[in-house]
N, C-alpha and C positions, 0 to 999 in steps of 0.2 A: 771662410775668407771672403772677401766682398769682391765681386765682380767689378771688371772695367768699368762697364757701363754704368753702374751704380754708382761706382767712386767718381765718375766724371761728372755725373748728375748732381752728386753732393757738392763736388768744387762748384760747378755753376751755381747751385742754389746758394752757396756761401759767398760768391762773388756777386750775385743779386742784392744779396743782404748788404755786403759792405757798400756797394755802389748806391744801393737805395738810402742807406743810412748817411752817406757822404753828400748825395743830392738832396736830401732833406735838409741839410746841414747848411749847405750852400745855397738852396732854396729859401729858407728862412731870412737869410741876409739881403737877398736880391730880390725874390718874387714868391709869392705865396703860393701860386700854383706849382712852381717847381718843386716846392717843399712837398707838396701832398703828393705828386707824382713819385719823389724818392720814397715815401711813407710807402705807397701802392707797391714799388718794385722790391722794397724791403718784405712786405707782407707775403708777396709772392713767393718770393726765396724761402721765406721760413715755412709756408705752405708746403712747398714742394719737397723740403726736407722732412716734414711730417708726414706727407703722402709716403716718401721712400721709406720711412722705417716701419709705419703701420703695416706697408705690403710686405716687407719682409718678413715681419712678426707674424703676420696674420695667416698667410698660406704655406709658408715652407718651415719644416723643421730646421735646427742647426746641421743634424745630421745629411738631411736631404739636399741642403745648401751647398755642403762641402764635398759629397761624395762626387767620384769621378762618374763620368756618363758618356755611353757610345751615341753615337749620332741618332740611332734609331729609337733610343730610350724614351719612354713617354716621361711627361712631367709629373711633378708630385714626389712623394717619398718612395724610396727603394723598397721594394717587397721584402727583401732579404732583411733590413732593418726592423726590429721590434717596435712596435706602435705604442705610444702610452697610453695605459688602460682607461684614461678618462675620456678618450675620444670613441664615439660610439658610431657604428653605420648609420647613414642616412637612406634615404629612397633615390637620393640623387646619382644617376649611372649615366656616364656619357662615353663618347668615343672620341680618344685623344687624337685631334688632327695630325700630329706628326708622325705617330707610330701606328696608328688605326688601332690600338689596343683599348679595350674596354676599362673603364677607370670609375671606382667606387668613391664617393664623399664620405669622409668621417668626420665628426663636429665634436666639439668639447661643448656639452648642454649648459656650462656654468659660464662661458666667455664666447662663445660663438666662434673660436678659433677653428679652422678647418684644414683638414689634411686630404691629400690624393693619393689612392693606391690604385695598382692595378687589380681588376677584379679577375678572382678564379686562376 
């Protein structure tokens, strides 16, 4: 399930793309500078969508994304959910600022994809 903030960001990025392309079309008829501004606006919108999908894919599993959480739960994957065997523990350990719990980073050596889990 996609969160409201992420859905809102996708809608804003799609609107930037549509407005930018429209502005580029109108700008080419009237003024060249306006067309470049339109293309830049569309490029920013497309880049925003790319960043949103990359962030979702890289840092959270689908199971962690849809799992219910309590307000004091740390970020990352839930410790009771199984972790894909392709993920290996790294030396990266940090304290989650929200919950105060120690977290360990797990990474897939082939893709660089990362998961975060409560340590111990």
